[in-house]
C-alpha positions as CSV (number, residue, x, y, z in Angstrom):
1,M,-0.1,0.2,0.1
2,P,1.4,3.5,-0.9
3,E,2.4,5.9,1.8
4,V,0.8,8.9,0.9
5,K,0.5,12.7,2.8
6,L,-2.8,14.0,3.7
7,K,-3.9,17.5,4.4
8,N,-6.2,18.0,7.8
9,N,-7.1,21.7,8.6
10,G,-3.6,23.0,7.2
11,C,-1.5,20.4,8.5
12,V,0.2,17.4,6.8
13,K,0.0,13.9,8.3
14,K,0.9,10.5,6.9
15,S,-1.7,8.2,6.9
16,L,-2.0,4.4,5.3
17,V,-5.2,3.5,3.0
18,R,-6.8,0.3,2.9
19,K,-9.9,-0.2,0.7
20,N,-11.9,-3.0,1.9
21,G,-10.8,-4.3,5.3
22,Q,-9.9,-3.5,8.9
23,L,-9.1,0.2,9.4
24,N,-6.8,1.1,12.4
25,G,-7.0,-2.4,13.8
26,S,-10.8,-2.5,13.9
27,S,-12.7,-5.7,13.7
28,I,-15.8,-4.2,12.8
29,K,-16.5,-4.6,8.7
30,V,-18.1,-1.5,7.5
31,D,-18.5,0.0,3.7
32,L,-15.7,2.6,4.1
33,S,-16.1,3.9,0.4
34,N,-17.0,7.2,0.9
35,K,-13.9,7.7,3.5
36,I,-11.5,6.3,1.4
37,K,-12.5,8.5,-1.1
38,E,-12.4,11.6,1.3
39,E,-8.8,10.2,2.1
40,E,-7.7,9.9,-1.7
41,A,-9.0,13.6,-2.4
42,K,-6.8,14.9,0.6
43,T,-3.8,13.3,-0.5
44,L,-0.9,15.6,-1.6
45,E,2.1,13.4,-2.1
46,L,2.1,9.6,-4.2
47,N,4.8,7.6,-4.9
48,L,4.1,4.7,-7.4
49,I,7.8,3.7,-8.2
50,T,8.6,0.5,-9.9
51,K,5.3,-0.9,-10.0
52,D,5.4,-2.4,-13.2
53,L,2.4,0.1,-14.4
54,S,1.9,-0.1,-18.1
55,S,-0.9,2.2,-18.0
56,I,-3.2,4.4,-15.5
57,S,-6.7,4.6,-15.7
58,D,-8.8,7.9,-16.0
59,N,-10.5,7.1,-12.4
60,F,-7.2,7.1,-11.0
61,F,-6.5,11.1,-11.7
62,Y,-9.9,11.6,-10.8
63,R,-9.7,10.1,-7.3
64,Y,-6.3,11.7,-6.5
65,C,-7.3,15.1,-7.8
66,N,-5.6,17.2,-5.3
67,L,-2.3,15.9,-5.7
68,F,0.7,18.4,-6.1
69,R,3.5,15.7,-6.1
70,L,3.5,12.1,-8.5
71,D,6.2,10.1,-8.7
72,L,5.6,7.4,-11.4
73,S,9.2,6.7,-12.1
74,G,10.5,2.8,-12.9
75,N,7.6,1.7,-14.8
76,K,6.2,0.6,-18.3
77,L,4.3,3.7,-19.4
78,S,4.5,4.9,-22.7
79,T,1.5,7.1,-23.1
80,I,-0.5,9.6,-20.5
81,T,-4.3,9.9,-20.6
82,N,-6.0,13.1,-21.0
83,A,-7.6,12.6,-17.3
84,I,-4.5,13.9,-16.0
85,E,-5.6,17.5,-16.6
86,S,-8.0,16.8,-13.6
87,L,-4.8,17.5,-11.3
88,V,-5.1,21.2,-11.4
89,N,-2.6,21.5,-8.3
90,L,0.1,19.2,-9.8
91,E,3.2,20.9,-9.4
92,C,6.1,18.1,-9.9
93,L,5.7,15.2,-12.4
94,L,8.4,12.6,-12.4
95,L,8.2,10.0,-15.2
96,D,12.0,8.6,-15.3
97,N,13.1,5.2,-16.7
98,N,9.6,4.4,-18.4
99,R,9.0,3.7,-22.2
100,F,8.0,7.5,-23.9
101,K,9.0,7.5,-27.3
102,K,7.2,10.9,-27.9
103,F,6.8,13.9,-25.4
104,P,3.4,13.8,-23.6
105,Q,1.9,16.8,-24.8
106,V,-0.8,16.4,-22.4
107,V,1.2,18.0,-19.7
108,E,0.9,21.4,-21.6
109,N,-2.5,21.6,-20.0
110,L,-1.2,21.5,-16.6
111,V,-1.1,24.8,-15.3
112,R,0.8,24.8,-12.4
113,L,3.2,22.5,-13.3
114,K,6.8,23.3,-12.1
115,E,9.0,20.3,-12.3
116,L,8.9,17.6,-15.2
117,S,11.2,14.8,-15.4
118,L,11.5,12.2,-18.3
119,K,14.8,11.0,-17.6
120,S,16.0,7.5,-19.2
121,N,13.4,7.0,-21.5
122,E,13.2,6.5,-25.3
123,L,12.3,10.4,-26.6
124,T,13.0,10.5,-30.4
125,E,10.2,13.3,-31.3
126,F,7.7,15.7,-30.3
127,P,4.0,16.1,-31.4
128,E,3.5,18.7,-33.9
129,S,3.2,22.3,-32.4
130,C,4.7,21.3,-29.2
131,R,4.8,24.1,-27.1
132,G,5.6,22.9,-23.9
133,S,4.0,24.1,-20.5
134,A,4.9,27.6,-19.7
135,S,4.6,27.4,-16.1
136,I,7.6,25.0,-16.0
137,E,10.7,25.6,-14.2
138,K,12.8,23.0,-14.1
139,L,13.0,20.3,-17.1
140,N,15.1,17.1,-17.1
141,L,15.2,15.2,-20.4
142,S,18.4,13.7,-20.0
143,D,19.6,10.2,-21.2
144,N,17.3,9.8,-24.4
145,K,17.4,10.1,-28.1
146,L,16.6,13.5,-28.9
147,I,18.0,15.5,-32.0
148,F,16.4,18.5,-31.6
149,L,14.1,20.9,-29.5
150,P,10.7,22.7,-30.8
151,V,11.5,26.3,-31.8
152,T,8.0,26.9,-30.1
153,W,9.7,26.0,-26.6
154,E,11.3,29.8,-26.7
155,K,8.3,30.8,-25.3
156,M,8.5,28.9,-21.7
157,R,9.6,32.0,-19.9
158,R,9.8,30.5,-16.5
159,L,12.1,28.0,-17.3
160,K,15.3,27.8,-15.0
161,S,16.7,24.5,-15.4
162,L,17.1,22.7,-18.6
163,D,19.0,19.1,-18.6
164,L,19.8,17.6,-22.0
165,S,22.7,15.6,-21.3
166,Y,23.4,12.2,-23.1
167,N,21.1,12.9,-26.0
168,Y,22.2,13.5,-30.0
169,I,21.8,16.9,-29.8
170,K,24.5,18.6,-32.1
171,S,24.5,22.2,-31.2
172,I,22.5,24.7,-28.9
173,P,19.1,24.5,-29.9
174,T,17.3,27.9,-31.5
175,S,15.0,28.0,-28.8
176,I,17.7,28.2,-26.3
177,E,19.5,30.9,-28.6
178,Q,16.0,32.8,-29.1
179,G,14.1,32.3,-26.0
180,M,13.9,31.1,-22.4
181,P,14.9,34.4,-20.6
182,I,15.6,33.6,-17.4
183,L,17.4,29.9,-17.7
184,E,20.2,29.6,-15.3
185,M,21.4,26.3,-15.9
186,L,21.9,24.1,-18.9
187,D,23.3,20.8,-19.3
188,L,24.5,19.5,-22.8
189,S,27.2,16.8,-21.5
190,G,27.4,13.3,-23.5
191,N,25.9,14.2,-26.4
192,R,27.0,12.8,-29.4
193,G,28.8,15.1,-32.3
194,M,28.3,18.2,-30.2
195,I,29.4,21.4,-31.5
196,I,28.9,24.2,-29.2
197,N,28.1,27.2,-31.4
198,G,25.7,29.8,-31.5
199,H,24.8,31.4,-27.8
200,I,22.4,31.5,-25.2
201,Y,19.8,34.5,-24.9
202,S,19.3,34.2,-21.3
203,H,21.2,36.4,-19.7
204,R,20.7,34.7,-16.3
205,I,22.7,31.5,-17.1
206,K,25.0,30.6,-14.3
207,K,25.7,27.2,-14.7
208,F,26.7,25.6,-18.2
209,Y,27.7,22.0,-18.3
210,C,29.5,20.5,-21.6
211,R,31.2,17.3,-20.0
212,S,32.4,14.2,-21.7
213,N,32.0,15.1,-25.4
214,K,35.3,13.6,-27.0
215,S,33.3,12.4,-30.1
216,R,34.8,15.3,-32.1
217,R,37.0,18.4,-31.4
218,L,35.2,21.3,-30.5
219,C,35.7,24.9,-30.6
220,F,35.8,26.5,-27.3
221,P,32.4,28.5,-26.8
222,E,33.3,32.2,-27.4
223,W,29.8,33.6,-26.5
224,I,30.7,32.9,-22.8
225,F,33.3,35.7,-23.2
226,S,30.8,37.8,-25.7
227,G,30.1,40.9,-22.9
228,K,26.6,39.8,-22.2
229,Y,27.3,37.3,-19.0
230,Y,29.5,38.7,-16.2
231,Q,29.3,36.1,-13.6
232,F,29.1,32.3,-13.7
233,D,28.5,30.1,-10.9
234,E,30.0,27.2,-12.6
235,L,31.6,26.2,-16.2
236,D,32.0,22.5,-16.3
237,F,33.9,21.3,-19.6
238,E,35.5,18.1,-18.0
239,N,36.5,15.5,-20.5
240,S,35.9,17.3,-23.5
241,S,38.4,18.0,-26.6
242,F,38.9,21.3,-28.1
243,S,40.6,22.2,-31.4
244,I,40.2,25.9,-31.5
245,I,40.6,28.2,-28.6
246,L,40.1,31.9,-29.6
247,I,39.2,34.1,-26.9
248,P,38.4,37.6,-28.4
249,P,39.6,40.6,-26.3
250,N,36.2,41.1,-24.9
251,P,35.2,42.2,-20.7
252,K,36.2,39.6,-18.3
253,I,33.9,37.4,-16.6
254,R,33.7,35.9,-13.0
255,V,33.5,32.0,-12.6
256,R,32.9,30.4,-8.9
257,V,34.2,27.1,-10.4
258,L,36.1,26.2,-13.4
259,N,36.6,22.7,-14.1
260,L,38.7,22.0,-17.4
261,Q,39.9,18.6,-16.2
262,R,40.9,16.0,-19.4
263,C,40.5,18.5,-21.9
264,N,43.7,18.1,-24.0
265,F,44.6,21.7,-22.9
266,T,48.5,23.0,-22.9
267,S,49.9,25.8,-21.4
268,K,49.5,28.3,-24.0
269,N,45.6,27.1,-23.8
270,I,45.3,27.5,-20.4
271,A,46.8,30.9,-20.6
272,A,44.6,32.0,-23.2
273,I,41.5,31.3,-21.0
274,L,42.6,32.5,-17.6
275,R,43.6,36.0,-18.8
276,D,40.1,36.8,-19.6
277,I,38.6,35.4,-16.3
278,E,38.6,38.1,-13.7
279,S,38.0,35.8,-10.4
280,I,38.2,32.1,-10.1
281,E,37.5,30.1,-6.5
282,Y,37.8,26.7,-7.4
283,L,40.1,25.8,-10.2
284,K,40.3,22.3,-11.9
285,I,42.6,21.7,-14.8
286,G,44.2,18.4,-13.7
287,N,43.7,14.9,-14.6
288,N,41.4,13.3,-12.3
289,N,41.9,9.5,-13.5
290,Y,44.3,7.9,-15.7
291,C,44.1,8.7,-19.5
292,S,45.7,9.0,-22.9
293,E,44.3,12.0,-23.9
294,G,44.7,14.8,-21.1
295,N,46.1,18.0,-20.1
296,L,49.3,18.3,-19.8
297,F,51.6,21.3,-18.8
298,T,55.1,22.0,-19.3
299,E,54.9,25.5,-17.2
300,L,51.7,26.8,-15.2
301,P,50.8,30.6,-16.1
302,L,49.8,31.3,-12.7
303,E,51.1,35.0,-13.0
304,L,47.9,35.3,-15.4
305,I,45.2,34.4,-13.3
306,N,43.4,37.9,-12.0
307,A,42.5,38.2,-8.5
308,P,44.8,35.0,-7.3
309,Q,43.3,36.2,-4.0
310,D,40.1,34.9,-4.4
311,L,41.1,31.6,-5.2
312,L,40.2,28.6,-2.5
313,E,41.0,25.6,-4.0
314,F,43.4,24.4,-7.1
315,D,43.4,21.1,-8.7
316,C,46.5,20.2,-11.1
317,R,46.9,16.7,-10.6
318,D,48.6,14.4,-13.0
319,V,49.8,16.8,-15.7
320,G,53.4,16.2,-16.2
321,L,54.2,19.6,-14.4
322,P,58.2,19.8,-13.9
323,S,58.0,22.7,-11.3
324,I,56.1,25.4,-9.5
325,P,56.5,28.8,-10.4
326,P,57.1,31.6,-7.8
327,A,53.8,33.2,-8.5
328,I,52.1,30.7,-6.2
329,K,52.6,32.7,-3.5
330,N,49.8,35.4,-4.6
331,F,47.4,32.3,-3.4
332,I,46.9,33.9,-0.1
333,S,43.4,32.6,0.4
334,I,44.0,29.1,-0.8
335,T,42.9,26.1,1.4
336,K,43.5,23.3,-1.0
337,I,46.2,22.2,-3.3
338,D,46.5,18.9,-5.3
339,L,49.6,18.4,-7.3
340,S,49.9,14.9,-7.1
341,L,51.3,12.5,-9.8
342,N,53.6,15.1,-11.1
343,H,57.2,15.5,-11.8
344,I,58.0,18.3,-9.2
345,S,61.7,17.7,-7.6
346,W,61.5,20.8,-5.2
347,L,59.2,23.4,-4.0
348,P,60.1,27.4,-4.3
349,N,60.0,28.7,-0.6
350,E,57.2,31.0,-2.1
351,F,55.2,27.9,-1.9
352,C,55.0,28.5,2.3
353,Y,53.4,32.1,1.9
354,M,50.0,30.4,2.0
355,E,49.0,30.7,5.3
356,K,45.8,29.4,5.0
357,L,46.6,26.3,3.3
358,E,45.0,23.1,4.9
359,V,45.3,20.5,2.5
360,L,48.7,19.7,0.5
361,L,48.6,16.7,-1.8
362,L,52.2,15.9,-3.4
363,S,52.3,12.4,-3.9
364,R,54.2,10.4,-6.5
365,N,56.4,13.3,-7.4
366,T,60.2,13.3,-7.6
367,L,60.8,15.6,-4.2
368,I,63.8,15.3,-2.4
369,M,63.3,17.5,0.2
370,L,60.5,19.8,1.8
371,P,60.9,23.7,1.9
372,Q,62.8,24.5,5.3
373,N,60.1,27.0,6.1
374,I,57.2,24.6,5.5
375,G,56.2,25.3,9.1
376,Q,54.6,28.6,8.0
377,L,51.9,26.7,7.0
378,E,50.5,26.6,10.6
379,R,46.8,25.8,9.3
380,L,48.1,22.7,7.4
381,R,46.0,19.8,8.6
382,V,46.6,17.1,5.6
383,L,49.9,16.5,4.3
384,E,50.5,13.5,1.8
385,I,54.0,13.4,0.1
386,S,54.1,9.6,-0.5
387,D,56.2,8.0,-3.1
388,N,58.9,10.7,-3.2
389,H,62.4,10.6,-2.5
390,I,62.4,12.5,0.7
391,S,65.6,11.5,3.1
392,S,64.9,13.8,6.3
393,L,62.4,16.3,7.1
394,P,62.8,19.9,8.1
395,E,62.8,21.0,11.8
396,S,60.1,23.4,11.0
397,V,57.8,20.5,10.3
398,S,57.4,20.4,14.3
399,Q,55.6,23.7,13.8
400,L,52.6,22.1,12.5
401,K,50.6,21.6,15.5
402,N,47.2,21.0,13.5
403,L,48.6,18.4,11.2
404,Q,45.9,15.6,11.3
405,Y,47.2,13.4,8.6
406,L,50.6,12.9,7.5
407,D,51.6,10.1,4.5
408,L,55.0,9.3,4.1
409,Y,54.7,6.3,2.6
410,R,57.5,4.7,0.2
411,N,60.3,7.5,0.9
412,D,63.9,7.3,1.9
413,L,63.3,8.3,5.6
414,S,65.9,6.6,7.8
415,E,64.4,7.9,11.0
416,L,61.2,9.5,12.3
417,P,61.9,12.9,13.9
418,E,61.5,13.1,18.1
419,Y,58.8,15.8,17.7
420,F,56.3,13.4,16.0
421,K,55.2,12.7,19.3
422,D,54.2,16.3,20.0
423,F,51.4,16.2,17.2
424,N,48.6,15.3,19.8
425,N,46.2,16.0,16.9
426,L,47.5,13.6,14.4
427,V,44.8,11.0,13.3
428,G,46.5,9.2,10.8
429,L,50.3,8.3,9.6
430,D,51.8,6.0,6.9
431,V,55.4,5.5,7.1
432,E,55.8,2.0,5.3
433,Q,58.0,1.6,2.8
434,N,60.8,3.7,4.3
435,F,64.4,2.8,5.7
436,I,62.8,2.5,9.2
437,D,62.5,-0.3,11.8
438,T,58.5,-0.1,11.8
439,D,58.6,-3.4,13.9
440,N,59.8,-1.2,16.7
441,C,59.1,2.5,16.0
442,Q,55.4,1.7,15.5
443,L,54.6,0.3,18.8
444,L,56.5,3.0,20.7
445,M,54.3,5.2,18.6
446,Y,51.1,3.8,19.0
447,E,51.6,4.2,22.7
448,S,52.5,7.6,23.0
449,L,49.2,8.7,20.5
450,R,47.0,6.8,22.5
451,E,48.3,8.6,25.5
452,A,47.3,11.9,24.2
453,N,44.0,11.3,24.5
454,R,42.9,12.3,21.0
455,V,39.4,13.1,20.2
456,Y,38.2,12.1,16.6
457,N,35.6,15.1,15.7
458,K,34.2,15.4,11.9
459,S,32.9,18.6,12.4
460,E,36.7,20.3,13.2
461,L,38.1,18.3,10.7
462,R,35.7,20.3,7.8
463,L,36.8,17.1,5.5
464,N,34.2,14.7,7.1
465,G,37.2,12.5,7.9
466,P,38.1,9.4,6.2
467,R,34.4,7.9,5.5
468,V,34.7,4.3,6.5
469,E,32.6,1.8,4.7
470,Q,31.9,-1.1,7.3
471,Q,31.8,-4.3,4.9
472,S,32.2,-7.1,7.8
473,T,32.7,-7.2,11.4
474,Y,36.2,-6.4,11.7
475,S,37.1,-6.0,15.5
476,S,34.8,-4.6,18.1
477,R,37.3,-2.1,19.7
478,S,38.5,-0.8,16.1
479,T,34.7,-0.6,15.0
480,S,33.6,0.9,18.0
481,S,36.4,3.5,17.8
482,L,35.6,4.7,14.1
483,T,31.6,4.8,14.8
484,N,31.2,6.7,18.0
485,S,32.8,9.9,18.2
486,N,32.2,10.6,21.6
487,D,34.3,8.1,23.0
488,S,38.2,7.8,23.0
489,Y,39.4,7.5,19.3
490,E,41.4,4.5,18.6
491,S,44.4,6.0,16.8
492,A,44.3,5.4,12.9
493,F,48.0,3.6,13.3
494,D,45.9,0.9,15.4
495,V,43.7,0.5,12.5
496,S,46.0,0.1,9.6
497,C,48.5,-2.1,11.5
498,S,45.8,-4.2,12.2
499,M,44.5,-4.4,8.4
500,S,48.0,-5.1,7.2
501,Q,47.8,-8.1,9.2
502,E,44.9,-9.2,8.0
503,C,45.1,-7.6,4.4
504,F,48.6,-9.2,3.4
505,L,49.5,-12.9,3.9
506,K,53.0,-13.2,3.7
507,N,54.9,-16.6,3.7
508,D,58.0,-16.1,5.9
509,D,59.1,-19.6,6.4
510,N,61.9,-19.4,4.6
511,W,63.3,-15.9,5.4
512,D,67.2,-16.1,5.9
513,K,68.5,-12.6,7.3
514,E,72.0,-13.9,7.4
515,Y,74.2,-12.7,4.6
516,D,75.1,-15.9,1.9
517,S,77.2,-15.5,-1.3
518,S,73.7,-16.7,-3.2
519,D,72.5,-13.6,-2.1
520,D,74.4,-11.5,-4.4
521,F,72.5,-10.4,-7.4
522,D,72.6,-12.2,-10.6
523,A,71.3,-10.6,-13.7
524,Y,70.7,-14.0,-15.4
525,N,68.8,-15.1,-12.1
526,P,66.7,-12.1,-11.0
527,P,65.7,-12.6,-7.1
528,V,62.6,-14.5,-6.9
529,I,59.9,-12.4,-5.0
530,D,57.2,-14.4,-2.8
531,E,53.9,-13.7,-4.1
532,I,51.7,-11.8,-2.1
533,Q,47.8,-12.5,-1.8
534,W,45.8,-9.8,-1.6
535,Q,42.4,-10.2,0.5
536,Y,40.1,-7.1,0.3
537,P,40.2,-4.9,3.4
538,R,37.4,-5.2,6.0
539,N,37.2,-1.2,5.8
540,V,37.5,0.7,2.9
541,W,38.5,4.1,2.7
542,T,36.5,5.7,0.1
543,D,38.2,9.5,0.1
544,P,41.1,9.6,-2.2
545,M,42.2,12.8,-0.1
546,H,43.2,11.4,2.7
547,F,46.0,9.2,3.7
548,C,46.2,5.7,2.5
549,P,46.9,2.9,4.9
550,A,50.0,1.1,4.4
551,D,48.2,-2.1,3.6
552,L,46.2,-0.6,0.5
553,H,49.7,-0.2,-1.0
554,V,51.6,-2.6,-3.3
555,P,54.8,-3.6,-2.0
556,R,57.6,-1.8,-4.0
557,T,59.9,-4.4,-4.7
558,K,57.4,-6.5,-6.0
559,D,56.4,-3.7,-8.5
560,I,60.0,-2.9,-9.8
561,I,60.6,-6.7,-10.6
562,A,57.6,-6.7,-12.2
563,E,58.1,-3.8,-14.1
564,N,61.5,-4.8,-15.1
565,Y,60.4,-8.3,-16.7
566,A,57.9,-6.4,-18.6
567,R,60.0,-4.2,-20.2
568,G,62.8,-7.0,-20.6
569,K,65.4,-5.5,-18.6
570,Y,66.3,-8.9,-17.5
571,P,69.0,-10.4,-20.2
572,T,68.1,-14.0,-20.8
573,R,70.5,-16.6,-21.1
574,P,71.3,-17.7,-24.7
575,A,69.6,-21.2,-25.5
576,I,71.9,-24.4,-25.9
577,V,71.7,-25.6,-29.3
578,E,72.2,-29.5,-29.6
579,G,75.7,-30.2,-30.9
580,Q,76.6,-26.6,-29.9
581,F,79.9,-28.3,-27.7
582,D,80.7,-31.5,-30.0
583,D,83.9,-30.0,-31.3
584,A,85.0,-29.1,-27.8
585,D,88.4,-30.8,-26.2
């Protein structure tokens, strides 16, 4: 029985309606048809999701005549009867995941309809003279087979949000170029053969999405810099390819979030775009996953960024960056920087002028040392420098009293500084794959950290901490420490240590710690590495922004041997041919 909401003297309450049978546990059988009709007439919201409905009778709409929200998603509907016009108060109609092939023109007569969703249907065409509902404010037509929009839709003067993603639309529809005067959000992501030409008539456009359009090379939309638009909330072109980037000399625009990840940009391309943007708060120009075609920068034109003091977050991950220019010191308000998976070997001293920096991600670079004045980053809470070549930490690291996550995995450290025990706010640490005797060092550090009585508080982190998904019973002590923030927090070292013992099963029976001549390296007989059996960890750390425990890293030696084998770095013995030594004395 569907759960509905009823209106009684201006109040909304929940009730379960049963047609024939007992009501509220009563054992008296009476005719409740009149009462049921009254209850149905009072229903305001009705959800009929995945009920395997192929049609809806006229009587249904007459009975629920006062609905303001109706959800019919996940059924087998292909048409809607004209009786839906009786829902004179309907404001929201959801028809996602059905079988509509033609736009239901009957919705034009719903004079109060504000939200209509036809996501994931089979829409290919519109009825003749389809004008749409003049009252609609939010329209979702994503994941269909549309190739155009009716020109008459330019009269939809109240439409604010239009989602046309993942269709077959090749250019900005004419109805958007000539009408929809208060349109604020337009999504054209994932269209096959998309060309972003033309313009948008609405001067109120705030959000424009054109993601995942790699089917052909695009021209960067010049209309954005036409002078008609001044402030955008978000411009998102992630995973789209551009062949021509010509920015006319027009008035500068302001953008809160600019996403240009994996757009095949070079330093010259990104410079042409940044110089005509007056202000940015969130700049994303990295590659957020491994791809064959992504951004590639030999240098960062940071000096061309106007109003660098407005920048709050900067993502330049995996772009082949060899160095960081000193102009980064102008980012005085920035809180997060991601420069992972690059080729950065050193950080300029100007890097430490960003006093508001809280999250610094520098994993998988070629750093050999950190700046001596890194202690000036007093607000730093997350420092990730795993997979580098750092052999020692500067003394100024001891000034990072707010440090909560520190990832030093796979570096060249031979010892840990004594001031680590003074980091009372430290929640996570990873020092595996260094030249450190972790068997002795970790136990001492665990004990000292536990005595610090640290309390894990997600609200204070402002990063929501590492989001842990409990997949099975792990251990009563570690589970309670992760789920109950009011109790004393068991340190992340204990969790990492316990997980590493359960997730990796090594065969150490034949381990020989004494030197033997047979241990010397032989190019024709590379060392045999014991295969490590991987088991899925009990707890999954789903946020890549935080440190990665040691057990989730693949052992370094195994990686090196496997990579050398793949490249043919180990020479092979010449095969002995039969009769080769017959002539030998």
